[in-house]
C-alpha positions as CSV (number, residue, x, y, z in Angstrom):
1,X,14.0,-18.9,40.3
2,X,14.5,-15.1,40.1
3,X,16.6,-15.5,36.9
4,X,13.9,-17.8,35.4
5,X,11.2,-15.1,36.0
6,X,13.4,-12.5,34.3
7,X,14.0,-14.7,31.3
8,X,10.3,-15.5,31.0
9,X,9.4,-11.8,31.2
10,X,12.0,-10.9,28.5
11,X,10.7,-13.6,26.2
12,X,7.1,-12.4,26.8
13,X,8.1,-8.8,26.0
14,X,9.9,-10.0,22.8
15,X,6.7,-11.9,21.8
16,X,4.5,-8.8,22.3
17,X,6.9,-6.5,20.4
18,X,7.0,-9.0,17.5
19,X,3.2,-9.2,17.4
20,X,3.0,-5.4,17.4
21,X,5.5,-5.2,14.5
22,X,3.6,-7.9,12.6
23,X,0.3,-6.0,13.0
24,X,1.8,-2.7,12.0
25,X,3.7,-4.1,9.0
26,X,0.6,-6.1,7.9
27,X,-1.6,-3.0,7.9
28,X,1.0,-1.0,6.0
29,X,1.3,-3.8,3.4
30,X,-2.5,-4.0,3.1
31,X,-2.6,-0.2,2.3
32,X,-0.1,-0.8,-0.5
33,X,-2.1,-3.9,-1.8
34,X,-5.3,-1.8,-1.7
35,X,-3.7,0.7,-4.1
36,X,-2.6,-2.0,-6.4
37,X,-6.0,-3.7,-6.2
38,X,-7.8,-0.4,-7.1
39,X,-5.4,0.0,-10.1
40,X,-6.1,-3.5,-11.3
41,X,-9.9,-3.1,-10.9
42,X,-9.9,0.2,-12.7
43,X,-7.8,-1.3,-15.5
44,X,-10.1,-4.3,-15.9
45,X,-13.3,-2.1,-15.6
46,X,-12.0,0.4,-18.2
47,X,-11.0,-2.4,-20.5
48,X,-14.4,-4.1,-20.3
49,X,-16.3,-0.8,-20.7
50,X,-14.1,0.2,-23.7
51,X,-14.6,-3.2,-25.4
52,X,-18.3,-3.0,-25.0
53,X,-18.5,0.6,-26.1
54,X,-17.2,-0.5,-29.5
55,X,-20.4,-2.5,-30.0
56,X,-22.5,0.3,-28.6
57,X,-21.1,2.8,-31.1
58,X,-21.4,0.2,-33.9
59,X,-25.1,-0.1,-33.3
60,X,-25.6,3.7,-33.4
61,X,-23.5,4.2,-36.5
62,X,-25.0,1.3,-38.5
63,X,-28.6,2.1,-37.7
64,X,-28.9,4.8,-40.4
65,X,-26.7,3.0,-43.0
66,X,-28.2,3.5,-46.6
67,X,-27.8,-0.2,-47.2
68,X,-30.4,-0.9,-44.6
69,X,-33.2,1.2,-46.3
70,X,-36.2,-0.3,-48.0
71,X,-35.7,-3.8,-46.5
72,X,-39.5,-4.4,-46.9
73,X,-38.5,-5.3,-50.4
74,X,-37.1,-8.9,-50.2
75,X,-34.8,-8.2,-53.2
76,X,-32.7,-5.8,-51.1
77,X,-32.2,-8.1,-48.2
78,X,-29.4,-10.2,-49.6
79,X,-27.2,-7.1,-50.0
80,X,-28.1,-6.0,-46.5
81,X,-27.2,-9.4,-45.1
82,X,-23.8,-9.2,-46.9
83,X,-23.3,-5.8,-45.4
84,X,-24.1,-7.0,-41.9
85,X,-21.9,-10.1,-42.3
86,X,-19.0,-8.0,-43.3
87,X,-19.5,-5.7,-40.3
88,X,-19.8,-8.7,-37.9
89,X,-16.6,-10.3,-39.3
90,X,-14.6,-7.0,-38.9
91,X,-15.8,-6.3,-35.4
92,X,-15.9,-9.9,-34.0
93,X,-19.6,-9.4,-33.2
94,X,-21.6,-12.6,-32.6
95,X,-24.4,-11.3,-34.8
96,X,-25.7,-8.0,-36.3
97,X,-29.5,-7.8,-36.9
98,X,-31.9,-5.3,-38.5
99,X,-35.5,-5.7,-37.4
100,X,-38.7,-3.8,-38.2
101,X,-41.0,-2.2,-35.6
102,X,-42.7,-5.6,-34.9
103,X,-39.4,-7.3,-34.1
104,X,-39.3,-9.3,-37.3
105,X,-35.7,-9.8,-38.4
106,X,-35.4,-8.4,-41.9
107,X,-31.6,-8.9,-42.3
108,X,-29.0,-10.7,-40.1
109,X,-25.3,-11.6,-40.3
110,X,-25.5,-15.0,-38.6
111,X,-29.1,-15.6,-37.7
112,X,-28.3,-16.8,-34.2
113,X,-31.1,-14.7,-32.6
114,X,-34.0,-16.3,-34.4
115,X,-36.6,-14.6,-36.7
116,X,-38.1,-12.3,-34.1
117,X,-36.6,-10.1,-31.4
118,X,-39.7,-8.5,-30.1
119,X,-39.1,-10.0,-26.6
120,X,-35.7,-8.3,-26.3
121,X,-35.5,-5.6,-23.6
122,X,-32.9,-3.8,-25.7
123,X,-35.2,-3.9,-28.8
124,X,-38.1,-2.5,-26.7
125,X,-36.0,0.4,-25.6
126,X,-35.0,1.1,-29.2
127,X,-38.6,1.2,-30.2
128,X,-39.0,4.1,-27.7
129,X,-36.3,6.0,-29.7
130,X,-33.4,5.5,-27.3
131,X,-30.3,3.2,-27.2
132,X,-31.1,-0.1,-25.5
133,X,-28.9,-2.6,-23.9
134,X,-29.2,-6.0,-22.2
135,X,-27.2,-9.1,-21.2
136,X,-28.1,-12.7,-20.9
137,X,-27.6,-16.2,-22.2
138,X,-28.3,-17.0,-25.9
139,X,-30.3,-20.2,-25.6
140,X,-29.6,-21.4,-29.1
141,X,-25.8,-21.3,-28.6
142,X,-25.6,-21.4,-24.8
143,X,-23.3,-18.4,-24.8
144,X,-23.3,-15.3,-22.6
145,X,-24.1,-12.2,-24.7
146,X,-24.2,-8.4,-24.4
147,X,-26.6,-6.7,-26.8
148,X,-27.1,-3.1,-28.0
149,X,-30.1,-1.9,-30.0
150,X,-30.2,1.5,-31.7
151,X,-33.3,2.9,-33.4
152,X,-33.5,3.7,-37.1
153,X,-35.7,6.7,-38.0
154,X,-37.6,7.2,-41.2
155,X,-38.0,10.4,-43.2
156,X,-41.1,11.3,-41.1
157,X,-39.0,11.1,-37.9
158,X,-40.8,7.9,-36.7
159,X,-38.9,4.8,-35.7
160,X,-38.9,2.4,-38.7
161,X,-36.8,-0.4,-37.1
162,X,-33.8,-1.1,-35.0
163,X,-30.2,-2.4,-35.5
164,X,-29.0,-4.8,-32.9
165,X,-25.4,-5.8,-32.2
166,X,-24.9,-9.0,-30.2
167,X,-21.4,-9.4,-28.6
168,X,-20.0,-12.7,-27.3
169,X,-18.9,-12.1,-23.7
170,X,-16.3,-14.8,-24.0
171,X,-14.5,-12.9,-26.8
172,X,-14.6,-9.8,-24.7
173,X,-13.1,-11.4,-21.6
174,X,-10.6,-13.6,-23.5
175,X,-7.9,-10.9,-23.4
176,X,-7.7,-10.8,-19.6
177,X,-8.8,-14.3,-18.6
178,X,-6.4,-15.9,-16.1
179,X,-4.6,-12.7,-15.0
180,X,-2.9,-12.6,-11.6
181,X,-5.8,-11.2,-9.6
182,X,-9.4,-12.6,-9.6
183,X,-11.7,-10.0,-11.2
184,X,-15.5,-10.5,-11.6
185,X,-18.5,-8.4,-12.7
186,X,-21.9,-8.9,-11.2
187,X,-25.2,-7.6,-12.6
188,X,-28.0,-5.9,-10.6
189,X,-29.3,-9.3,-9.5
190,X,-26.0,-10.1,-7.8
191,X,-25.1,-12.8,-10.4
192,X,-21.5,-13.1,-11.6
193,X,-21.8,-12.6,-15.4
194,X,-18.2,-11.8,-16.4
195,X,-15.0,-13.0,-14.7
196,X,-11.4,-14.0,-15.4
197,X,-12.1,-17.1,-13.2
198,X,-14.5,-19.3,-15.0
199,X,-15.3,-21.3,-11.9
200,X,-17.1,-18.2,-10.5
201,X,-19.5,-17.7,-13.4
202,X,-23.2,-17.5,-12.5
203,X,-22.5,-17.5,-8.7
204,X,-24.9,-15.1,-7.0
205,X,-24.5,-12.7,-4.1
206,X,-25.8,-14.1,-0.8
207,X,-28.2,-12.0,1.2
208,X,-26.7,-12.9,4.6
209,X,-23.2,-11.7,4.1
210,X,-21.8,-15.0,3.0
211,X,-20.1,-13.6,-0.1
212,X,-21.0,-15.6,-3.3
213,X,-23.1,-18.7,-3.6
214,X,-22.6,-21.2,-6.5
215,X,-25.6,-22.3,-8.6
216,X,-25.6,-25.8,-7.1
217,X,-24.5,-25.6,-3.5
218,X,-23.6,-23.1,-0.8
219,X,-19.9,-22.7,0.2
220,X,-19.2,-23.4,3.8
221,X,-15.6,-22.0,4.0
222,X,-16.2,-18.3,4.0
223,X,-15.6,-15.6,6.5
224,X,-15.4,-11.8,6.2
225,X,-13.2,-9.6,8.5
226,X,-12.8,-5.8,8.7
227,X,-9.3,-4.6,9.4
228,X,-9.5,-0.8,9.5
229,X,-10.7,0.3,6.0
230,X,-10.0,-3.1,4.5
231,X,-12.4,-5.9,3.9
232,X,-10.7,-9.3,4.1
233,X,-12.4,-12.5,2.8
234,X,-11.3,-16.0,3.9
235,X,-12.2,-18.3,1.1
236,X,-12.3,-22.0,0.3
237,X,-13.5,-21.7,-3.2
238,X,-10.9,-23.6,-5.2
239,X,-7.2,-23.9,-6.0
240,X,-7.2,-20.9,-8.3
241,X,-8.5,-18.4,-5.7
242,X,-6.5,-17.1,-2.7
243,X,-7.2,-18.5,0.7
244,X,-7.3,-14.9,2.1
245,X,-8.1,-12.0,-0.2
246,X,-8.6,-8.2,0.0
247,X,-12.0,-7.5,-1.5
248,X,-12.8,-4.2,-3.4
249,X,-15.8,-3.3,-5.5
250,X,-16.7,-0.5,-7.9
251,X,-20.0,0.4,-9.5
252,X,-20.1,0.6,-13.3
253,X,-23.4,2.3,-14.2
254,X,-22.4,2.6,-17.9
255,X,-22.8,-1.2,-18.3
256,X,-25.1,-1.7,-15.4
257,X,-22.7,-3.9,-13.4
258,X,-20.4,-3.9,-10.4
259,X,-16.7,-4.7,-10.7
260,X,-15.1,-6.6,-7.9
261,X,-11.5,-7.8,-7.3
262,X,-10.0,-10.4,-4.9
263,X,-6.3,-9.5,-4.1
264,X,-4.3,-12.2,-2.4
265,X,-2.9,-10.9,0.9
266,X,-0.4,-13.8,1.3
267,X,2.5,-11.5,0.3
268,X,1.5,-8.9,2.9
269,X,1.4,-11.6,5.6
270,X,4.8,-12.9,4.6
271,X,6.3,-9.5,4.6
272,X,4.9,-8.7,8.0
273,X,6.1,-12.1,9.3
274,X,9.7,-11.3,8.0
275,X,9.6,-8.0,9.8
276,X,8.4,-9.5,13.0
277,X,11.0,-12.3,12.8
278,X,13.8,-9.8,12.2
279,X,12.8,-7.7,15.2
280,X,12.5,-10.9,17.4
281,X,16.0,-12.1,16.2
282,X,17.6,-8.8,17.0
283,X,16.0,-8.6,20.4
284,X,16.9,-12.2,21.2
285,X,20.5,-11.6,20.1
286,X,20.7,-8.5,22.3
287,X,19.2,-10.4,25.3
288,X,21.7,-13.3,24.8
289,X,24.6,-10.9,24.8
290,X,23.3,-9.1,27.9
291,X,22.8,-12.4,29.7
292,X,26.4,-13.5,28.9
293,X,27.7,-10.1,30.1
294,X,25.8,-10.4,33.3
295,X,27.0,-13.9,33.9
296,X,30.6,-12.8,33.3
297,X,30.2,-10.0,35.7
298,X,28.7,-12.3,38.4
299,X,31.6,-14.7,37.9
300,X,34.1,-11.9,38.3
301,X,32.3,-10.8,41.5
302,X,32.6,-14.3,42.9
303,X,36.2,-14.4,42.0
304,X,36.8,-11.0,43.7
305,X,35.1,-12.3,46.9
306,X,37.4,-15.3,46.9
307,X,40.4,-13.1,46.4
308,X,39.5,-10.9,49.3
309,X,39.1,-13.9,51.5
310,X,42.6,-15.2,50.5
311,X,44.1,-11.8,51.1
312,X,42.6,-11.7,54.6
313,X,44.0,-15.1,55.4
314,X,47.4,-14.3,54.1
315,X,47.5,-11.0,56.1
316,X,47.6,-12.9,59.4
317,X,50.8,-14.6,58.2
318,X,52.3,-11.7,56.3
319,X,55.9,-12.4,57.2
320,X,55.8,-16.1,56.5
321,X,53.7,-15.8,53.3
322,X,55.2,-12.7,51.5
323,X,55.8,-14.5,48.3
324,X,52.3,-15.9,48.3
325,X,50.9,-12.4,48.9
326,X,52.7,-11.0,45.8
327,X,51.2,-13.8,43.8
328,X,47.7,-13.0,45.1
329,X,48.2,-9.3,44.3
330,X,49.2,-10.3,40.7
331,X,46.0,-12.4,40.5
332,X,44.0,-9.5,41.7
333,X,45.5,-7.2,39.1
334,X,44.6,-9.7,36.4
335,X,41.0,-9.9,37.7
336,X,40.8,-6.1,37.5
337,X,42.0,-6.1,33.9
338,X,39.4,-8.7,33.1
339,X,36.8,-6.5,34.7
340,X,37.8,-3.6,32.6
341,X,37.6,-5.7,29.4
342,X,34.1,-6.8,30.5
343,X,33.1,-3.2,31.0
344,X,34.3,-2.3,27.5
345,X,32.2,-5.2,26.1
346,X,29.2,-3.8,28.0
347,X,29.7,-0.5,26.2
348,X,29.7,-2.3,22.9
349,X,26.5,-4.2,23.9
350,X,24.9,-0.8,24.7
351,X,25.7,0.3,21.2
352,X,24.1,-2.9,19.8
353,X,21.1,-2.2,22.0
354,X,20.7,1.2,20.3
355,X,20.8,-0.5,16.9
356,X,18.2,-3.0,18.1
357,X,15.9,-0.1,19.1
358,X,16.3,1.5,15.7
359,X,15.6,-1.8,13.8
360,X,11.8,-1.3,13.8
361,X,12.0,2.2,12.3
362,X,14.6,1.1,9.7
363,X,12.5,-1.9,8.6
364,X,9.5,0.5,8.2
365,X,11.6,3.0,6.2
366,X,12.7,0.1,3.9
367,X,9.2,-1.4,3.7
368,X,7.7,1.7,2.0
369,X,10.1,1.8,-1.0
370,X,10.0,-2.0,-1.3
371,X,6.2,-2.0,-1.6
372,X,6.4,1.1,-4.0
373,X,8.9,-0.8,-6.2
374,X,6.5,-3.8,-6.4
375,X,3.6,-1.5,-7.3
376,X,5.5,0.4,-9.9
377,X,6.9,-2.9,-11.4
378,X,3.3,-4.3,-11.7
379,X,2.0,-1.1,-13.2
380,X,4.9,-1.0,-15.6
381,X,4.2,-4.6,-16.7
382,X,0.6,-3.7,-17.3
383,X,1.5,-0.6,-19.3
384,X,4.0,-2.7,-21.4
385,X,1.2,-5.2,-22.2
386,X,-1.0,-2.2,-23.3
387,X,1.8,-0.9,-25.5
388,X,2.3,2.3,-23.5
389,X,6.1,2.3,-23.3
390,X,6.2,5.9,-22.1
391,X,4.2,5.2,-19.0
392,X,6.2,2.0,-18.4
393,X,9.4,4.1,-18.6
394,X,8.0,6.5,-16.0
395,X,7.4,3.5,-13.7
396,X,10.9,2.2,-14.3
397,X,12.2,5.7,-13.4
398,X,10.3,5.7,-10.2
399,X,11.7,2.2,-9.4
400,X,15.2,3.7,-9.9
401,X,14.4,6.6,-7.6
402,X,13.1,4.2,-4.9
403,X,16.2,2.1,-5.2
404,X,18.4,5.2,-4.7
405,X,16.3,6.2,-1.8
406,X,16.8,2.7,-0.1
407,X,20.5,3.1,-0.7
408,X,20.5,6.4,1.1
409,X,18.6,4.8,4.1
410,X,21.1,1.9,4.3
411,X,24.0,4.4,4.0
412,X,22.7,6.3,7.1
413,X,22.4,3.0,9.0
414,X,26.0,2.1,8.1
415,X,27.2,5.6,9.1
416,X,25.5,5.1,12.5
417,X,27.2,1.7,13.0
418,X,30.6,3.0,12.1
419,X,30.2,6.4,13.9
420,X,30.0,8.2,10.5
421,X,27.7,11.0,9.4
422,X,26.3,12.0,6.0
423,X,28.2,15.0,4.7
424,X,26.3,18.3,4.6
425,X,25.9,20.3,1.5
426,X,23.5,21.7,-1.1
427,X,20.0,20.3,-0.5
428,X,16.8,21.1,-2.4
429,X,14.4,21.8,0.5
430,X,11.3,21.6,-1.8
431,X,12.3,18.1,-2.9
432,X,13.0,17.1,0.8
433,X,9.5,18.2,1.8
434,X,8.0,16.4,-1.2
435,X,9.7,13.2,-0.2
436,X,8.5,13.5,3.4
437,X,4.9,14.1,2.1
438,X,5.2,11.0,-0.1
439,X,6.5,8.8,2.7
440,X,3.7,9.8,5.0
441,X,0.9,9.9,2.3
442,X,-0.4,6.3,2.9
443,X,-0.5,6.7,6.7
444,X,-2.3,10.1,6.5
445,X,-4.8,8.7,4.0
446,X,-5.5,5.7,6.3
447,X,-6.0,8.0,9.3
448,X,-8.2,10.4,7.3
449,X,-5.8,13.3,7.7
450,X,-5.9,16.1,5.0
451,X,-2.4,17.5,4.2
452,X,-2.0,20.8,2.4
453,X,1.4,21.6,0.8
454,X,1.8,24.1,-2.0
455,X,5.3,23.5,-3.3
456,X,7.1,26.5,-4.9
457,X,7.6,26.4,-8.7
458,X,11.4,26.1,-8.4
459,X,14.0,24.6,-6.1
460,X,15.0,26.3,-2.9
461,X,18.5,25.3,-1.7
462,X,19.4,24.9,1.9
463,X,22.4,23.8,3.9
464,X,22.1,20.4,5.4
465,X,21.8,16.6,4.8
466,X,19.0,15.4,2.5
467,X,18.2,12.1,4.2
468,X,18.3,13.5,7.8
469,X,16.2,16.5,6.7
470,X,13.6,14.1,5.3
471,X,13.6,12.3,8.6
472,X,13.0,15.6,10.5
473,X,9.9,16.4,8.5
474,X,8.6,12.8,8.5
475,X,8.9,12.9,12.3
476,X,7.0,16.3,12.5
477,X,4.2,15.1,10.1
478,X,3.8,11.8,12.0
479,X,3.8,13.6,15.3
480,X,1.1,15.9,14.1
481,X,-1.0,13.0,12.8
482,X,-0.6,11.2,16.2
483,X,-1.7,14.3,18.1
484,X,-5.0,14.4,16.1
485,X,-6.0,10.8,16.8
486,X,-9.7,10.6,17.7
487,X,-10.6,13.9,16.1
488,X,-13.0,14.5,13.2
489,X,-11.2,17.6,11.8
490,X,-7.7,16.4,10.9
491,X,-5.6,18.9,8.9
492,X,-1.9,19.5,8.5
493,X,-0.5,22.5,6.7
494,X,3.1,22.8,5.4
495,X,4.5,26.2,4.4
496,X,7.9,27.2,3.1
497,X,8.8,30.9,3.6
498,X,12.0,32.8,2.6
499,X,13.4,35.5,4.9
500,X,16.8,36.1,6.6
501,X,16.7,32.3,7.0
502,X,14.5,29.6,5.4
503,X,11.5,28.8,7.5
504,X,9.3,25.7,7.2
505,X,6.2,25.5,9.4
506,X,4.2,22.3,10.2
507,X,0.7,23.3,11.5
508,X,-2.0,20.9,12.8
509,X,-5.5,21.1,14.2
510,X,-4.8,18.9,17.2
511,X,-5.1,19.7,21.0
512,X,-1.8,21.6,21.1
513,X,1.3,21.0,23.2
514,X,0.7,20.3,26.8
515,X,4.3,21.3,28.0
516,X,6.1,23.3,25.2
517,X,9.3,23.6,27.4
518,X,9.8,19.8,27.6
519,X,8.6,18.9,24.1
520,X,12.2,18.2,22.8
521,X,13.4,16.3,25.8
522,X,14.3,12.6,25.1
523,X,11.7,10.0,26.1
524,X,9.1,12.8,26.8
525,X,5.8,11.6,25.3
526,X,2.0,12.2,25.9
527,X,1.1,8.9,24.2
528,X,-0.3,5.9,26.0
529,X,2.1,3.7,27.9
530,X,2.9,0.6,25.8
531,X,2.1,2.3,22.5
532,X,4.4,1.2,19.6
533,X,4.7,4.9,18.7
534,X,5.2,6.3,22.2
535,X,9.0,6.1,22.6
536,X,9.2,10.0,22.9
537,X,12.4,10.2,20.8
538,X,11.1,11.6,17.5
539,X,11.1,15.3,18.4
540,X,14.3,14.9,20.3
541,X,16.1,13.3,17.3
542,X,14.7,16.0,15.0
543,X,15.9,18.7,17.4
544,X,19.5,17.2,17.3
545,X,19.5,16.9,13.5
546,X,18.4,20.5,12.9
547,X,20.9,21.8,15.4
548,X,23.7,19.8,13.6
549,X,22.9,21.8,10.4
550,X,23.2,25.1,12.3
551,X,19.5,25.6,12.2
552,X,16.8,25.9,14.9
553,X,13.4,24.2,15.7
554,X,10.7,25.3,18.1
555,X,7.1,24.4,18.9
556,X,4.2,26.5,20.0
557,X,0.4,26.5,20.4
558,X,-1.8,28.4,18.0
559,X,-5.1,28.2,19.9
560,X,-6.4,25.8,17.3
561,X,-3.6,23.2,17.4
562,X,0.2,23.2,17.4
563,X,2.8,24.7,15.0
564,X,6.5,23.6,14.7
565,X,8.9,26.0,12.9
566,X,12.2,24.8,11.4
567,X,14.8,27.4,10.5
568,X,17.7,26.6,8.1
569,X,20.5,28.5,6.5
570,X,20.6,29.1,2.8
571,X,23.2,27.2,0.8
572,X,26.4,29.2,0.1
573,X,29.1,28.1,-2.2
574,X,31.9,29.0,0.2
575,X,30.7,26.6,2.9
576,X,32.7,23.5,3.5
577,X,31.0,20.3,4.8
């Protein structure tokens, strides 16, 4: 019964740990997805604004064209019509119209707007001497249109008419329809007017927080959830929309609309699930090995008790059973040898236990470059489609850097497993700090922490190991961010100073260090019991790494927070790793 309680408690602990790893990995993945969603929404918004701006500029430039003068004379209208038709063909405009001050159409390329445009909002704005715009549905063709109207002035400075350019929205959105993420643009009434998902067109914004409502019926499968700074929508709106999506929006005052994007969070959930499964598998494997070792030790203890009983029985008949006694002594020696082997296996199990404890940190360190590689790959593909090979090349270069960085992380893990260490040598301390800042950027942004780091213009070379130095500064930055949880003023300052030795200071605005004398002791932590970040090993590990490089690290209070100072030796050519 006691053994069953222990096993149940262990399985419960593994379940809780896996759930914590899943939650943390999911939030980290959502932060990466949010960056990608913002980039996709910015790209789609800029593309739409740029395409519509072509028609806006066309209206302004054509309004004063000499070929549109004197159209009160009917004999000049055929030439004007030919001119407008040529412009419409070259710009893919649905129609180009010139109307007098009463809205009467004097010349038109296609004639789709009728003979009078006086009721047009854009035309009324043009009659006031300003550029007008409007969007709506052209009843004669049943098409969505976006119209611009520019005033044309006479020699007396008065408005003599207006040139209207009518753009077909379907032609504008044709270039990005069906792209990976669902993008939509709503007007001021909350109606979806432009989207790369045609099934969402003319849906309207619900006033009770139910997302979007179709023109015919109200969707029942909708739920919104806040997860930190992220807004998650649970949808049931069709096979071409994600079941769960990260929702972002952006105001576009230039065209009077709001851009929105729905980013599928299924990849983030899968990645978090894989991380949680890996942690659970490692913990279960360690538990199984520990259980087998315990059972073996119990068996040996039982065997030892039996052996002692036999020895006691044989002692009473020592003279008569001398041969049997020698045999029992030999059995006892074999049992002791087996016990030593079991103890050696327990040492190996302890080493595997340490690897198991490191697994969550290793998976987190690999998760960041993996998500960055995905982001840079997506951005690179977008830039290739736009014909910007230089920017795509930059993204491929960043992917190569992230792959090299993952290789260094895996190299350190292999070195730990084989009792190896990364050779020390020449390290660019500026690049090390830049890498640490990059690794912690997403977490600091999510926690609202402002980090100030003014990098020197050139490299500063120190003696140490690059990957381990990055880990030191990542630990210090994360420790500072943890200390400022719950505060409104969250600032971290990094400074690199050159003196007899290189000095890097990490200063925060937190509550300070409660016990500076114990801050580098293993398992010493002021975080809440049960916290996934409360192991108390970060500063202890950093202390050991800096000491291994021949440097020093110390912490102190400043009255307005804490400051940690890392001292390192300059790189010298005559040093041997």
